[in-house]
N, C-alpha and C positions, 0 to 999 in steps of 0.2 A: 504473488500479484502486480500487477504492470499499474504504474501509475492512470495507465487511460483507460484501467479495467472500473475501476473506484468511482465510488457517488459518495455524493456529500453526506458523513454522519455515519458511513462505516469506521467502521473501529478496526486493524490488523493486528494480531496480538504474535511473542512468539513464545511457544510453545516450549520454549528451553527458559527461558528467565525471567518471563510475564510482563516485557516490555509491551504497551502500546500504543496505536500513531492513530488516533482519529481526524478521519479525511473532511477539514474544515471548507476546504474550495476543492472544489473537482475542476478536471480538465476538463475546456470548454471547444468543441468543434477539433480536438483533437490536437488544440494547438500546443503542447508540451509533446506530442510525442516525441520528437528530437532526440530529448535531452533526457526522455524515460524508456530503457531499455529493461529487458532484464526482472527477474521480479524482485521484491523487496523484499531483504535479508536483513536477520541479526543472525548473532552468535552462529552465525556461517551458513544458518539454515532459514529458506522464506519462509517471511510473514503468512500466516494464515485469518480468514474472517473471522472476529469475534463470533462468536455462538450467541 
């Protein structure tokens, strides 16, 4: 997941080690898109949205 796709309250999880990140403030008007490229990774794999 790219940070510009994430919404406040969503949680990303690493399926390998269980590490979790929660979105506290989302990107507004893609203002951070220049600094957000590619997937959010952990343990060398893309993190997934927690269900």
